[in-house]
N, C-alpha and C positions, 0 to 999 in steps of 0.2 A: 682349832683343826678339828676336822669330823672325826667322829670315833672311829671309823672303819680307817684312817689314816693312822689314827695313833695305836690300833690294835696290828695293823700291818708294820708297822715300824718297832713294835714288841719284836716278831715273830723275825725282820729282819735284823735286829741285831743279833738275834740267836741264831739266825743260821750264819751269821758271819762273825761269831764268837770260838775264835781259835781252840782247838782240846775241849768244846763243850762236852760234858757228858750226857746224851740225850735220853733222860730217866724218865719221859711225863707222857709221851707221845705213843707209847706202844711201839716204836720201830723196832725192828729186829736188826740189830749191829754184828751177829754172825761175820764171819770172815766168808766171802760166797765159792763157791766152787768154781773154779777154775773153767768148767765147761759153760756159766755163765757169763763169766767175764770174757772168754773166746767168741758167744754166739754175738753179743755186743759188740766187740773189734770187728768180727768178721763184716756183721752190717755195716757200719760205718765205713770198712776198706772197699766194701762192694758197693757202696755207695747207695744203698738200696733208700737213703731218705729223701732221695728224687721222687719217691711215685707213694701215692696213697695206697693205705693198706687198703683191703678188702673192707667194705662198710661192715658186716656183722662180723669180721675178725679173720686171721687166718685159720682156714677149716681144720689144719692138724692142732691148732692152738684149742678153737670150740671143743673138737671131739677129745682134747687132752682133759680139757675141763671137766667136760660129761663123764669120762671116765674116771677122773680123782672123784668124783661123788658118786658113782655108779648109779646114776640116775638113765639109764639108758633110753629109755622112752621121751626124753628131753634134750631140750636144744638151748644152744649159749648164746650170748648176745656180749660181744667184749664191748667194753666202756673204756673211758679214761679214768680208771679205777672206782670203787665199790661204790664210795660217794656219790659219783654220776650216774651209775646205775639207780640208785636211791632217789637220786633227782628225777631219772628219766620216768620211772615208776610212779612218782607222786603226782607229777604233771600229766601222765597219762592217764591215769587210773580213778584219781578224784575230780571231782567238782564242787562248786559251793554247796555249804550244806551239808556234805558228806560228813563221817564222824572218823578220825583216824586216833586208833586206841594200842597204847604203848605201857611199860611201867615206868616206873622212878625211882631211881632211875634209871636214864636208858642214854643210847647216843643221840645227842640233841637236833642234827643237822636234818635229819627227817621231817622231826615235827614242822622246823622253818620251813620246808618245802612244802609240807599240809598245808600251813597257816596261807603261805601265799598264793595260795589258788581257792583260797577261800572256805577251806576247810575245818572243822572244831576239833580240838585236840584231846585228850582224854588220857591222865597218868595213874595207873594205878600203881600206889606205894609199896614197894618190896623192900625197901630198904630197913633194918634191924630184925633183932632175932625173935622178935612176935611174928614174922613173915618168914623166918629162914633166909632170910633175902634172895627169894625166890618166888617165881609168880605161880600162885595155885590156882591151878583151870579153876575151880568154882570159883572162884575169885571173878576171873576174865568173865567167865558165863553171867556171873552179876552185872556186869558192867554192860554188855551189849547190849544195842539198843536196834531199834529197827534203821536208823541211820549209820551205821556202821558200814564201812566202805571197806577200810583196811585197818589189819591187826598187825602191828609191825614188833616182833620178838627178835631182839638182839641175844644169838644163844652162840657160845657163853656170852654172860652179861658181861658189857663192857661201862663201868668200872668194877664191878663186883667180882667178876670172876666164878660166880655160880653158873652151873649149865643143867639142864633140864632134862630129867631122867626119860628113858623110853616112852612110859607110863605117861607122862606129864604130856609131853609132845603128841603123843596120841591124842589124848583127851583135847587140848588145845587145838588139834587137826581138826577134830570131830567139832568143836563147837565153833570156830570160823564157817566150816562148812554147811553145818546147821544154819548159821545166820544168812548164808550166802556171801561171807566177804572174802576179800582176797588178805591171803596170809604173807606177809613177809617177814621170811626166816633170813636173817641177817648171820649169816656162820661165818664173817670175818675171822674169829678165835678159834673156830672149831676144830685146826690142825694140832693147838695146844690141849685141847679139854684129854681126861682119862678117858670119858666114854662120850659120844654123843652120835644122837637121833637126827634124822632129818625128816622134817614135817612132810615134803615133796612124796613121801613113799607110801603117807596115810590119806595126803589131798593131793595128788597130782593136779588136779584140774585149774587149782586157782591158787597153789604156793609159788610164790618167787623168793628163790634161794640166789644172797647175793654171795660172790663168791670175789674173795681179795687176793692180792698176790704182794702188798705192801707188808704184810705182818710176819706172815712162814717163812716165804721167800725173800722177805728185806727188800722189796722195792718201791716204797712208798713215794721215793721222789719221782720215779716212772711213770706211776700212773696208771696203772694197769688192771683191770679186774673183770666182774661180768654178772650177767645176771642171767639165771638157767630157769626155765619153765616150760610150760607145756607148749608143743610147735605150734599152737594155733594161737597163745599169749604172746611169743615171741614175734610172730607175723604181725602183731598187733604195734609190739611195742619199737619192732625194725621199720613201721611206717615213717616216724618222724625220729630217729636220733639225734640227741645233741652234736655227736660226734659221726654225723650222713658221709663223711670220707674217709672214714676208720680210722683207729687209734693210733699212737705212735706205734709204726713198725719195729723200731728201737727197742721198746717197751716188750712189744709181742715175742719177738725172737728172744730176749732174756726170758722172758715167762715159758714160752715153751722149753727151753732148755732147764730150766728149772724143772719143771715138772718132769722129765727124763732122766734127772739125776738125783729125785726127791728121795727114794727110798734107799738112796748111800749118802746123802748129806743130813737131812732133817732128823734123823732119829738123837745125831750128837748135839745138834742143835738143843733137838727137847731136852735130852739129858743135862745139857749145861744150864738153861733154862733153869729147870725144875733143881738144879745144887742151889743156882742162884735167890731161889725164892725161901730155900731154905736157910742160906746165909741170912738172909733178911727177916724171918721168924725168929731164929737164934737171937740175934740182937734185941729184938721187939719185945723177947720177953723177958730182957734184963733190964728192962727201963718204967718203972712204973709208972702206970697211966697210959701208955702205948698197949692198943691190941691191934692183932689182926684177926677179923672175925671171920675170913673165908679163908683156910689154907686146907690145902693147897689150894690155890687158884687156877682155873681150866683155861686161864687166859696168859698172855706172855705178860702179866704185870699183877700187883697185890693193891691193896688199899690197908693204909692203918690207920686205925682209930686214935683219935689224938685229943678228945674234948677231957677226959677223962684228967689229962696231964695237965689241964689247962693252960694249953695252945692251940692257936690259931691257925688254922691250915696255911692261912694266904703267909702268914708269917713266918712258919716254918720253909716255906717254897721258897720263902725271899732270903732267908739265911742260907739254905743250900744254892741259890742263884749267886749269891756272893763268893762260892766256892767252886762256879760255874760246873754245876752238877744240876740241871734242871729237871724237875719232877711238878705232880700236878694238883691243884687243891680240888677239892670234892665239888667248889660252886659250878666247877667247868662244867659237872655233867649234871648238878640239880640242884637249884636255888632253897628246897626244902630242905635235903638233909646234910648240902655241903660244907656247912661246919663243923662237920663232927671227924672230915677222914681227908687224907691225901693220898695221891696214887703215885706207884712207882712201877716203872716197867724193867721188866725183869730178861726180856731177851736179849741182853747188852755182854759186852767182854768181862770177866767173873774180877778182874781189877776194877771196876767200876764200883760193882755191888761193893768189893771190900772197902772201896775209898768212902762209901756211902755209909754203911754200916759202923765204918771207924770213926765218922763224923757225928752221927747221929745222938749221940747223950749230949754233945757239946751244941749242936743245932736246936735240940730242944731247948736247954737251957738259954739260950740265944734268943729264939723265937718266944718265949717264955718271958724275956724282958721286953719284949719289944713290940706287945700286939696291938698295933698301930695300922690303919687302915693304910692296903697295899695294893695297887693297880696290876690289875692282872688278866691274864686272859686265857 
């Protein structure tokens, strides 16, 4: 069987596992606001699915995204999820021989998109206390070359949960501008951050801000997101989008309803998510060898280092899967540092987290006794 078939079958099993605790993909499982459900039901009742949505997205949704970011002079191009925006940007702006710079760890798929068009990828290590688990602007400056075409910054970082300070963002934007490079500011997790600065406010001409409804609103399965940039840049991207007949109108109706109730609904989600982080942190501190190096996290997830406990991440993930709890091994994000940590999603029901922490001591012991290779994705 081909590797992609094996991988797909793995996730098919997860999707079809009843009562699975989804604590590894940063998905948001908070109970949705009634207005979001009603918007989808109304869309179905009115049979809007017979028609194509506008190619750049519903105008009210586009304006709502720009307003949520407070980027008044920018424009939004709605996509089939943030990953579709990243694919489109990489395939439009990169050419063979260009250089794509990001961190290690980062989110892996944009690197695959860059390589698929013949660009080279350079990663700057940020994992570890010696780096503070963050990108120092001077290290980015040292990595820039005349071939650098795109700087890709996931902020807050997935999987680490660190967020750049305002001063760091200002410096990173200045470095990209001096190089004449595009800056992709992947802000998928910005709504969970304790504070967040947008690079587009410092480098508006060539910053592409990636926006997602998968995480803060919990619409991962509906696939709706956007890229926000200078209108001239959006005009270029709009010339050949992968979804030139428009993204799902059902998804866009849900996203638009979500923006309208965000101030009412999301603060409760954020409070619960941060309380879940604390539950995990309190449990980790009681288990010798486990550490949470980034706490509190600026994302809806945390990492737990397990190397000092003598436990392989894959073994710990496999142990939890036996109890129908899905968490993620570090190697999913970084081959270099992946043997040090697991990642756990926290925008989930508190009962899931309570179950996770209650099982954690026993699962660590079980994993320690079965450090054999486990095939995971």
